[in-house]
N, C-alpha and C positions, 0 to 999 in steps of 0.2 A: 575317444574312438567313435567312429561313425559307421553304423551298420546300414547297408543298402539292401533293399528288397526290390527285385526287378520282376517284371512280368515274364511269364513263360513265353517262349518265342513261337511255339506251335499254336495255331489257331484253335485246335480242338483240345488243348491242354487246359484243365480247369484248376490245377493246383496252385497254391501259393506257399512259399517257404515259411512265412511268419504270419500268424493270425493277429488280429488286433489285441487279444489278451496277452500274447507273447510280446508284442511290441510294447505294451504298457509295462510289463515286468522288466524288460530290458531297459526301457527308458527310465524307469524308477531307479535302476542301478547306476545311472549316470551316463549311459551310452546314448548318443544321438541316433535316432532311427529315421532313415530316409526311405520312403516307399514311393516307387514309381506310380504315378497316377493310373488307376485302373488295375493295379496288380492283383487285387483281391476279388475283382468282379466275378470271375469264373467260379470262385468258391463262395460267392454270395456275401462278400465283405465290401463295404463302400469306403471311399476315401475318408468320409466323415467319421466312420468308426475307427479308422487308424488315427486320425487327428485327435479324437476323443481319448485314444490310448496313449497320447503323447508323442506320436510320430509326426514328422514333417512330410509333406507331399512334394515329390520331385515331378515336375511337369513333363519330363521327357526321359527316355531310357539313358541318354547321354548324361543328363544332369544327375540322375541317381548314381551312375557309375563314377562320375567326377567327384561327387561329394562323399564317397564311401571309402573307408579303409578295408572293409570286408563286405563282400557281396554274397547274398544267399538267394 
C-alpha cells in the first residue's frame, strides 16, 4: 500500500496530516509513504525530516496523488 501526504491547498493553512514521526511508524509497518514536497513546511517539518523517517518525496501534487492508494 502507498500512503500519500499532500499539501494543504489554502495558503494560510499550516497543518499537515502526517508528521515525520508518524511517517516513520507507518513506513516501518511496510507501507510506502509519499509526501508532497513542502507538505510539512507550514508545520515546521522539512522534506529531509520526512526522508529520515522513511518517506519518499513526491515533487508535485500530481505525483503524490498518482503514487498513492490512500491520500491524507
